N, C-alpha and C positions, 0 to 999 in steps of 0.2 A: 686391447687385450694382448698380452704377451704369452705366446705359446712357445715352450722350450722343448725341443727334442735334443737331448744332450750329445748324442753321437760321440761317445767316448770309447766304445768297445763293444764286443759281442762274443758269445761262446767262450768266455773265460779269458779273452785276450784284450788287453788295454791298448788302444790306438794312440793315446796321448800320454804325456807325463802325468804321474800321480798328483802333482801339484794342481793340475787343472780340475781334478775331482774335488779337491778342497775348495778351490775357487768357486766351482758350481755350487757346492753346499753352502758356502758362507756369503757369496755375493749374488748369485743368479737366482737360487731358489726363493730367497725372500722377496724378490720383485716379480717373479713370474706368476701368471694366473693359472696356466695349464702346463703340466709336465708330462711328457710321453716317453719315458725311458723303456728300453727293452729289459729283459730279466737281469742280465749282467750289470747294466748301468744302474738299475734299481738296487741291486745288491751293494754296489759301490757307494751310491748316494745314501742309502738307508743304513749302511754298515751292518748288514745282516744277510745270512744265507737264505735263499728262497727255495725250499724243497717241496713244499706243499702249498695248496691254494691258501690255507689259513696264514702261512708265512707271508705270502704276497699281499694279502689283505692287511696284515699288520704293518707291512712296509709302506703301503699306500697311506695308511693313517699316520705313520711316523713322518713321512715326507710332507704331508699336508700341514703338520705342525711347524714345518720350516718355511712355509710361505704359500705354495700353490694351493688354490682352491679346489682344483681338480687334478687327479693323478690317474693316468691310464698306462698300465704296463702293456706295451704294444705287442709283446710276445712272451709267453710263459710256458715252460715245459715242466710239468710235475715229475718228480723223481719216479721213474718207472722200473727201478731195480733191474736194469739190463734188458728190458723188453723194448721193442720199437714203439715209440709213442704213437698213439692213435688220435690224439686231440691237440689242438692248439687253443690255448685259453687266453683271452684278453680280459684283463681285470681293470675295473675303474672304480674310483672312489671320489665322491663329491659330497660336501656338506651344503645343505640347502635350508633356507628358512621357509617354513610352511606354517601359515597362520600364527606367526610370531614365535614358533618353536623351531629350534635348530634340530635337524634330523640328518643322520648320515645314511646315504644310499650307496650301497656297493653293488655293482653289476658284474656278473660273471657271464661271459658269452663263450660257449664251446663251439668249436668248428670241428666236427667229426670228419676224419678222412677215410 
């Protein structure tokens, strides 16, 4: 099992050259089983902004089409319009075969502060 934590950046700051983002997308995602990006890394890899939980769910589904069977966004902060966030959300998406049928399970776990 290949678990990939991309460690490319956080809070809007990229720690690595942009070329590495493309390398992850084209070479690493197709061979990894589990992907655990933070919100910013997920935005980079999925090429979309994540402002709401529904955006994060769509990003998980999009990333799963690139290879990983499981995607877990390790931290997510929903747009709170200037308010101090009161929750940390962890979002996961996995496709499972149940009784011969493929089903998508998305889990949302809220940690209230």
